[in-house]
C-alpha positions as CSV (number, residue, x, y, z in Angstrom):
1,X,-63.6,-10.6,-18.4
2,X,-60.9,-11.5,-20.9
3,X,-61.0,-14.8,-22.7
4,X,-58.3,-17.3,-21.5
5,X,-56.8,-17.6,-25.0
6,X,-55.7,-14.0,-24.8
7,X,-53.2,-14.9,-22.2
8,X,-51.4,-17.7,-24.1
9,X,-50.4,-18.8,-27.5
10,X,-52.6,-20.4,-30.1
11,X,-51.2,-22.3,-33.1
12,X,-53.0,-23.4,-36.2
13,X,-51.7,-26.0,-38.6
14,X,-52.8,-26.3,-42.2
15,X,-53.8,-29.6,-44.0
16,X,-50.1,-30.4,-44.7
17,X,-49.2,-30.0,-41.0
18,X,-47.3,-26.7,-41.3
19,X,-47.8,-23.7,-39.0
20,X,-50.5,-21.4,-40.6
21,X,-51.2,-18.9,-37.8
22,X,-50.1,-17.9,-34.3
23,X,-52.1,-15.8,-31.9
24,X,-50.1,-14.4,-28.9
25,X,-51.4,-12.7,-25.7
26,X,-49.4,-10.3,-23.6
27,X,-47.0,-11.5,-20.9
28,X,-47.0,-15.1,-22.1
29,X,-43.9,-17.2,-21.2
30,X,-41.8,-17.8,-24.3
31,X,-41.9,-21.6,-23.9
32,X,-45.7,-21.5,-24.5
33,X,-45.0,-20.8,-28.2
34,X,-43.2,-24.1,-28.8
35,X,-45.7,-26.0,-26.5
36,X,-48.7,-24.7,-28.4
37,X,-47.1,-25.7,-31.7
38,X,-46.3,-29.2,-30.4
39,X,-49.9,-29.6,-29.1
40,X,-51.3,-28.7,-32.5
41,X,-48.8,-31.0,-34.3
42,X,-49.6,-33.9,-32.0
43,X,-53.4,-33.4,-32.4
44,X,-53.0,-33.2,-36.2
45,X,-50.6,-36.0,-36.8
46,X,-51.7,-38.5,-34.2
47,X,-55.4,-37.5,-34.3
48,X,-55.2,-38.5,-38.0
49,X,-53.3,-41.7,-37.3
50,X,-55.4,-42.8,-34.3
51,X,-58.8,-41.1,-35.2
52,X,-58.8,-39.0,-32.1
53,X,-60.0,-35.4,-31.8
54,X,-57.7,-34.0,-29.1
55,X,-54.5,-34.6,-27.2
56,X,-56.7,-35.5,-24.2
57,X,-58.3,-38.3,-26.2
58,X,-54.8,-39.5,-27.3
59,X,-53.7,-39.6,-23.6
60,X,-56.9,-41.4,-22.5
61,X,-56.4,-44.0,-25.3
62,X,-52.9,-44.6,-23.8
63,X,-51.2,-44.0,-27.1
64,X,-47.5,-44.9,-26.5
65,X,-45.9,-41.5,-26.2
66,X,-42.5,-40.2,-25.2
67,X,-43.0,-40.7,-21.5
68,X,-43.9,-44.3,-22.0
69,X,-40.7,-45.0,-24.0
70,X,-42.8,-45.7,-27.1
71,X,-41.8,-45.2,-30.7
72,X,-43.0,-41.7,-30.5
73,X,-40.2,-40.9,-28.1
74,X,-38.0,-40.3,-31.2
75,X,-40.3,-37.5,-32.6
76,X,-39.3,-34.2,-31.0
77,X,-42.5,-32.3,-32.0
78,X,-44.9,-34.7,-30.2
79,X,-46.2,-33.8,-26.7
80,X,-49.0,-35.5,-24.9
81,X,-50.4,-32.6,-22.8
82,X,-54.1,-31.4,-23.0
83,X,-54.5,-28.4,-25.3
84,X,-54.4,-29.8,-28.8
85,X,-57.4,-30.3,-31.0
86,X,-57.7,-32.0,-34.4
87,X,-59.5,-29.8,-37.0
88,X,-61.9,-31.8,-39.2
89,X,-64.5,-31.0,-41.8
90,X,-68.1,-32.1,-41.3
91,X,-67.3,-35.4,-43.0
92,X,-64.5,-35.9,-40.4
93,X,-61.6,-35.3,-42.9
94,X,-58.6,-34.0,-41.0
95,X,-57.6,-30.5,-42.2
96,X,-55.2,-29.4,-39.5
97,X,-54.7,-28.9,-35.7
98,X,-55.0,-26.2,-33.1
99,X,-52.8,-26.0,-30.0
100,X,-53.2,-23.6,-27.1
101,X,-50.7,-23.1,-24.3
102,X,-50.4,-20.6,-21.5
103,X,-53.6,-20.9,-19.5
104,X,-53.3,-22.1,-15.9
105,X,-54.1,-25.8,-16.7
106,X,-54.2,-28.0,-19.8
107,X,-58.0,-28.4,-19.4
108,X,-58.4,-24.7,-20.0
109,X,-56.0,-24.8,-23.0
110,X,-58.0,-27.5,-24.6
111,X,-61.3,-25.8,-23.9
112,X,-59.9,-22.7,-25.7
113,X,-58.7,-24.8,-28.6
114,X,-62.1,-26.5,-29.0
115,X,-63.8,-23.1,-29.1
116,X,-61.4,-21.8,-31.7
117,X,-61.7,-25.0,-33.7
118,X,-65.5,-24.6,-33.8
119,X,-65.3,-21.0,-35.1
């Protein structure tokens, strides 16, 4: 059985928030590339700001995002959809983010991102 991340895009951001690596599966919709980057960016930038470890945690914390008309609505790279994970060292220093898009459901995207982040 193939791993779900082989069917989508995976983005990794470095400690400065820039794209470091992209993994792409076959037959993935093009929009998944920008969505995976935006998930990684959101997990990195707002995980750092709000001390959360994933886009799901940001959503659960009801951080004022674009759909709520909050201040983040002006930031085009922010997206509050499950599938982004904040990368941290053992002492919880933020060192980047991973975003996965393309699996059938954000919960699966985030599970893949968490597996890749633990590797």
